[in-house]
C-alpha positions in Angstrom: 141.9 -17.1 112.0 144.4 -14.7 110.5 146.1 -12.6 113.1 145.9 -8.8 112.8 149.0 -7.4 111.3 151.0 -4.6 112.9 149.3 -2.0 110.8 148.5 1.4 112.5 145.3 3.1 112.0 146.9 6.5 112.6 150.3 8.1 112.9 149.8 8.3 116.7 149.9 4.6 117.2 152.6 3.8 119.8 155.5 1.6 118.7 158.6 0.0 120.1 160.2 0.0 116.6 163.0 2.3 115.7 162.0 6.0 116.0 160.3 7.6 113.0 162.7 9.1 110.6 165.5 6.8 111.5 167.8 7.0 108.4 169.5 3.7 109.1 166.4 1.6 108.9 163.8 3.6 106.9 161.3 2.4 109.5 158.3 4.4 110.5 155.5 4.1 113.1 154.4 0.5 113.8 157.8 -0.8 112.5 156.5 -0.4 109.0 158.7 0.3 106.0 158.4 3.5 104.1 157.7 3.7 100.4 159.6 7.0 100.3 162.9 8.2 101.6 166.4 6.6 101.4 165.3 3.0 101.5 162.8 3.6 98.7 165.4 4.8 96.2 165.2 1.3 94.7 161.6 0.4 95.0 162.0 -2.9 93.2 164.4 -4.1 95.9 162.1 -2.7 98.6 159.1 -4.6 97.2 161.1 -7.9 97.2 162.2 -7.2 100.8 158.5 -6.7 101.7 157.5 -9.8 99.9 160.0 -11.9 101.9 158.8 -10.3 105.2 155.0 -10.3 104.7 154.1 -12.3 101.6 151.9 -11.1 98.8 150.3 -8.3 100.7 152.4 -6.0 102.9 151.6 -3.1 105.3 153.7 0.0 104.4 153.7 3.8 104.8 153.3 6.4 102.1 154.7 10.0 102.3 154.0 11.7 105.7 153.6 8.1 107.1 150.2 7.5 105.8 149.4 3.7 106.3 148.6 1.8 103.1 148.8 -1.8 102.0 150.9 -2.7 98.9 149.7 -5.7 97.0 152.7 -7.6 95.6 151.2 -10.9 94.4 150.0 -11.3 90.9 147.0 -13.4 91.9 146.1 -11.0 94.8 146.3 -8.0 92.5 144.0 -9.6 90.0 141.5 -10.6 92.8 141.5 -7.0 94.0 140.8 -5.4 90.7 138.2 -8.0 89.7 136.2 -7.8 93.0 134.2 -4.6 92.9 132.0 -5.8 95.8 135.1 -5.8 98.0 137.4 -3.1 96.6 136.7 0.1 94.8 138.5 3.3 93.6 136.1 5.7 95.5 138.7 7.4 97.7 135.9 9.1 99.7 135.6 5.8 101.5 139.3 5.8 102.6 139.5 6.2 106.4 142.7 8.1 106.3 141.1 10.8 104.2 138.0 10.9 106.4 139.9 11.3 109.7 142.5 13.8 108.4 145.5 11.4 108.4 145.9 12.4 104.8 146.3 16.2 104.8 144.9 18.4 102.0 148.4 19.3 101.0 149.7 15.8 100.9 152.2 15.5 98.0 150.3 12.6 96.4 146.9 14.3 96.7 146.6 14.5 92.9 146.4 10.7 93.0 144.0 10.6 95.9 141.6 13.4 95.2 138.1 12.2 94.2 136.8 13.4 90.8 133.5 12.9 89.1 135.0 10.5 86.5 134.6 6.9 85.7 137.9 6.0 87.4 136.4 6.9 90.8 132.7 6.0 90.1 130.9 2.8 91.0 127.7 1.0 90.0 125.3 2.7 87.6 127.3 5.9 87.6 130.4 4.0 86.6 128.5 2.2 83.9 127.2 5.5 82.5 130.6 7.2 82.4 132.6 4.2 81.4 130.0 3.4 78.7 130.5 6.8 77.2 134.3 6.4 77.1 134.3 2.9 75.7 131.6 3.9 73.2 133.7 6.8 71.9 136.7 4.5 71.8 134.8 2.0 69.6 134.5 4.7 66.9 138.3 5.1 66.4 139.5 4.1 63.0 142.4 1.9 64.0 143.8 1.5 60.4 143.7 5.3 60.0 145.4 5.8 63.3 148.2 3.4 62.4 148.8 5.4 59.2 148.9 8.6 61.3 151.4 7.0 63.7 153.6 6.1 60.8 153.4 9.7 59.4 154.0 11.2 62.8 157.1 9.0 63.3 158.5 10.0 59.9 157.9 13.7 60.8 159.8 13.3 64.1 162.7 11.4 62.6 163.0 14.0 59.9 163.8 16.5 62.6 167.0 14.8 63.6 167.9 12.2 60.9 170.4 14.5 59.1 172.4 15.1 62.3 173.4 11.5 63.0 172.4 11.7 66.6 169.4 12.2 68.8 167.9 11.7 72.2 165.1 9.2 71.7 163.3 10.2 74.9 163.0 14.0 74.5 162.9 14.0 70.7 160.8 11.0 70.0 159.2 9.0 72.9 157.9 12.1 74.6 156.4 13.6 71.4 154.9 10.7 69.4 152.1 9.8 71.9 151.0 13.5 72.2 150.9 13.9 68.4 148.7 10.8 68.1 146.4 11.7 71.0 145.9 15.2 69.7 144.8 13.7 66.4 142.4 11.2 68.1 140.8 13.8 70.4 140.3 16.1 67.4 142.8 18.9 68.2 145.9 18.3 66.0 146.4 22.1 65.9 147.0 22.1 69.7 150.1 19.8 69.5 153.3 21.7 70.4 156.1 21.6 72.9 154.0 23.4 75.6 151.3 20.7 75.7 154.0 18.0 75.9 155.7 19.8 78.8 152.4 20.3 80.6 151.4 16.7 80.3 154.8 15.7 81.6 154.7 18.2 84.5 151.1 17.9 85.8 151.4 14.4 87.4 154.7 15.1 89.2 153.3 17.4 91.9 155.8 20.1 91.1 155.4 23.8 91.9 154.2 24.4 88.3 151.8 21.4 88.3 148.8 23.6 89.0 149.6 25.9 86.1 150.2 22.9 83.9 146.8 21.5 84.8 145.1 24.8 84.2 146.7 25.0 80.7 145.5 21.5 79.8 142.0 22.1 81.1 141.8 25.3 79.1 142.8 23.5 75.9 140.3 20.7 76.6 137.4 22.8 77.6 137.8 25.0 74.5 137.8 21.8 72.5 134.7 20.6 74.2 132.9 23.9 73.5 133.9 23.7 69.8 132.8 20.1 69.4 129.5 20.7 71.2 128.7 23.4 68.7 130.3 21.7 65.6 130.6 17.9 66.0 133.2 16.1 63.9 134.2 12.5 63.4 136.6 12.4 66.4 136.7 10.9 69.9 135.6 14.2 71.6 132.5 14.6 69.5 131.5 10.9 70.0 132.0 11.3 73.7 129.8 14.5 73.8 127.1 12.9 71.7 127.0 9.6 73.5 123.5 8.7 74.9 125.0 8.9 78.4 124.7 12.7 78.1 127.9 13.9 79.7 128.1 17.5 80.9 130.8 19.7 79.5 132.7 19.4 82.8 132.5 15.6 82.7 133.7 15.6 79.1 136.6 17.9 80.0 137.6 15.9 83.0 137.5 12.6 81.1 139.5 14.1 78.2 142.2 15.2 80.7 142.6 11.8 82.4 142.6 10.0 79.0 145.2 12.5 77.5 147.5 12.5 80.5 147.4 8.8 81.4 147.7 7.6 77.8 150.5 10.0 77.1 152.6 9.2 80.2 152.1 5.4 79.8 152.9 5.3 76.1 155.9 7.6 76.4 157.3 5.3 79.0 156.5 2.2 76.9 158.2 3.6 73.8 161.4 4.6 75.8 161.5 1.2 77.5 161.1 -0.9 74.3 163.8 1.2 72.5 166.2 1.0 75.4 166.0 -2.8 75.5 166.4 -3.0 71.7 169.5 -0.8 71.9 171.1 -2.5 75.0 170.2 -6.2 74.7 171.8 -7.8 71.6 169.8 -11.0 72.1 166.5 -9.1 72.2 167.3 -7.2 69.1 168.6 -10.3 67.3 165.3 -12.1 68.1 163.5 -9.1 66.5 165.7 -8.9 63.4 165.9 -12.7 63.1 162.1 -13.2 63.1 161.9 -15.1 66.4 160.0 -12.1 67.8 157.8 -9.4 66.2 157.7 -5.8 67.4 154.2 -6.3 69.0 155.6 -9.3 70.9 158.6 -7.2 72.0 156.2 -4.6 73.3 154.3 -7.2 75.2 157.6 -8.5 76.8 158.4 -4.9 77.8 154.9 -4.6 79.5 155.9 -7.5 81.7 159.5 -6.4 82.5 159.1 -2.6 82.7 155.4 -1.6 82.9 154.7 2.0 82.0 153.1 2.5 85.4 154.6 0.8 88.4 151.6 1.2 90.7 148.1 2.6 90.7 146.8 4.1 94.0 144.6 3.7 95.8 142.0 1.0 95.9 139.8 1.1 99.0 138.3 -1.9 100.9 134.5 -1.6 101.1 134.2 -4.2 103.9 136.3 -6.2 106.3 138.0 -8.9 104.2 141.1 -10.9 103.8 143.7 -10.7 101.0 147.0 -12.6 100.7 146.8 -13.8 104.3 146.3 -10.3 105.7 143.2 -9.0 107.4 142.0 -5.9 105.6 139.7 -3.5 107.4 136.9 -1.6 105.9 138.2 1.8 104.8 141.8 0.6 104.4 143.6 1.7 101.2 145.7 -0.6 99.0 148.1 -0.1 96.1 147.8 -2.0 92.9 151.3 -3.3 92.6 151.8 -3.6 88.9 155.6 -3.9 88.8 156.0 -6.2 91.8 153.0 -8.3 90.6 154.6 -8.8 87.2 157.7 -10.3 88.8 155.8 -12.5 91.4 157.9 -15.6 91.6 154.8 -17.8 91.7 154.0 -16.8 88.1 157.5 -16.0 86.9 160.0 -18.2 88.6 162.5 -17.4 85.9 162.5 -13.7 85.0 164.7 -14.3 82.0 162.1 -16.6 80.4 160.4 -15.2 77.3 156.8 -14.2 77.9 156.0 -14.2 74.2 152.3 -14.4 73.5 151.4 -14.0 77.2 149.2 -11.0 77.9 148.3 -11.8 81.5 150.6 -9.0 82.9 149.1 -6.2 85.1 150.3 -3.3 82.9 146.8 -2.2 82.0 145.1 -3.2 85.3 142.0 -5.3 85.1 138.4 -5.6 86.1 135.9 -2.7 85.8 138.8 -0.1 85.7 141.0 -1.9 83.1 142.6 0.7 80.8 140.1 1.2 77.9 142.7 2.6 75.5 145.4 -0.1 75.8 145.1 -1.0 72.1 146.0 2.5 71.1 149.0 2.5 73.3 150.1 -0.8 71.8 149.6 0.5 68.3 151.7 3.6 69.0 154.6 1.5 70.3 154.3 -1.2 67.6 154.2 1.1 64.6 156.5 3.8 66.1 159.3 1.5 67.1 159.2 -0.4 63.8 159.1 2.7 61.6 162.0 4.3 63.5 164.2 1.2 63.3 163.4 1.0 59.6 164.5 4.6 59.0 167.6 4.2 61.2 168.7 0.6 60.7 172.2 1.3 62.2 171.0 3.2 65.3 173.3 2.5 68.3 173.4 3.7 71.9 175.7 6.7 72.2 176.8 6.2 75.8 177.6 3.3 78.1 174.5 1.5 79.3 175.4 2.1 83.0 175.3 5.9 82.2 171.6 5.8 81.5 169.5 7.5 84.3 165.9 7.0 85.5 163.6 9.3 87.4 161.6 6.9 89.7 158.5 7.7 91.8 156.0 5.4 93.4 153.9 5.7 90.2 156.5 5.0 87.5 160.1 4.7 86.4 160.8 7.1 83.6 164.0 7.0 81.5 165.5 10.5 81.5 167.3 10.3 78.2 168.3 7.7 75.5 171.2 9.2 73.4 171.8 7.4 70.1 174.0 7.8 67.0 173.7 6.6 63.4 174.8 7.5 59.9 173.1 10.7 58.8 170.0 10.0 56.7 168.1 12.3 54.3 164.6 13.4 55.2 161.6 11.6 53.8 158.2 12.6 52.5 156.0 11.8 55.5 153.1 11.0 53.1 155.2 8.6 51.0 155.0 4.8 51.2 157.9 3.0 52.9 161.2 4.0 51.2 162.8 0.5 51.3 161.6 -1.5 48.2 162.9 -4.8 49.7 160.8 -4.3 52.8 158.0 -6.3 51.3 160.3 -9.3 51.0 162.1 -9.1 54.4 160.8 -6.2 56.4 163.0 -6.4 59.5 166.1 -7.1 57.4 166.8 -3.4 57.1 167.6 -3.2 60.8 168.7 -6.7 61.7 171.9 -7.4 63.7 174.6 -9.5 62.1 174.5 -11.3 58.8 171.2 -10.8 56.9 169.0 -13.9 56.9 167.9 -15.4 53.6 164.4 -16.1 54.8 161.5 -13.7 55.3 160.6 -13.1 58.9 156.9 -13.8 58.5 156.1 -17.5 58.9 154.9 -19.0 55.6 154.3 -22.5 54.1 157.6 -23.8 52.7 156.0 -25.0 49.5 154.1 -22.9 46.9 150.3 -22.8 47.5 147.5 -22.7 45.0 146.0 -19.2 44.3 143.0 -18.4 46.4 139.6 -19.1 44.8 137.5 -17.9 43.2 139.4 -15.0 41.6 143.2 -15.3 41.4 145.2 -12.1 41.9 147.3 -11.1 38.8 150.9 -11.9 39.6 153.5 -10.2 37.4 156.4 -12.2 39.0 156.5 -16.0 39.1 157.6 -16.0 42.7 154.9 -13.6 43.9 153.7 -14.2 47.5 150.2 -15.5 48.0 147.5 -13.1 48.7 147.4 -13.9 52.4 150.9 -12.5 52.7 150.0 -9.4 50.7 147.1 -8.8 53.0 149.5 -9.0 56.0 151.8 -6.4 54.4 148.9 -4.0 53.7 147.9 -4.3 57.4 151.4 -3.8 58.6 151.7 -0.6 56.4 148.4 0.7 57.7 146.9 0.6 54.1 
């Protein structure tokens, strides 16, 4: 039988550990480590300390010393998200919320507060709401969206390409996802600096977060009313007209969670991928040399620097056991994405290339797995490639150790990414790629070191016969086979 851990059920539990608030130890009631305060300034190091002390599941304290388990193991996280009979996202079942341990003004209440959306629903209600979201997602024209991502990237780069310098966080990564999401939702006219700022501000719990939320909801409820009256071929209209019959309030709330979550995650993903490309010569060389494609680079980043570090909370629906710890009914648990991705049992060598491996936790799993992950991947894939093609000589404009992050329990956000490059002319955002040799060696325009003589897309070394039954006219004797041309058309979004 597994012994009960020293995990308090309330903040009044007596303890012989160092007194609460002890700055030297960062220890709270019950001798538990805090996920906030001085010791939590480096959460990655704190997670490893907890792993060494408790194993894959550790008892900890959130802000205001609210007890919560943090799941550190990859296997344990996957078991939790894939076991809806044992764990759920319905925060109304959380004992600490029921008994008042979590106060209404808790700083993380935006993460805790129950809402009538699929994220917090279970059973038939979850199927109804989630079915509407995934049904609307299935109507998205992915080729058309990739074209829009490319055009949006060109438009953003046009705004700074002539200056020879830029901040790729504030001028690119924080704008491209919003431009694309506004297009997908059917409100491209709403894209502006204010909606970007509101989406950045709302999840932080700042003094202006309520006003930011009100602004976003006003935009989304007006969109809902317009599409209810005049449906179009966009995500919002398909969500409204789904057989699940969502109310206007349900539509607006789901649009908000989709917009904010996808925006924040993709902005972080873009910044993380670009930072590694600019600071890791080996990483960039693998990209430019053909050993790694941009989509594979994105996947590597999802392992090393997931856009969201954690998701909270999951709640135990019954007494159970996880990672050698006894979990009581009503206990809350944190989905530990970042610590789970570096679990030494699945990644004994963190420097090893995870190319082709999508078993990371970046998009969660189980019934609540992120339904829009392919859109996030597309924005990062196309956006990073198009930017590097436009600015092949882009370099970091500061020392790597001068880069700063803003870290919370939810994510680690790069504050700025200053770069420099030779000034470039603006391009027609509707034009095809401006580099005529790109069809021969696409990454060669931004590769590091001496250009390679081979193309970067693997091909048979010997000529192949034209495909039957109808050969494609080839004006050049060395024309690539039609399979390669189809790949190029896909890459360009044609």
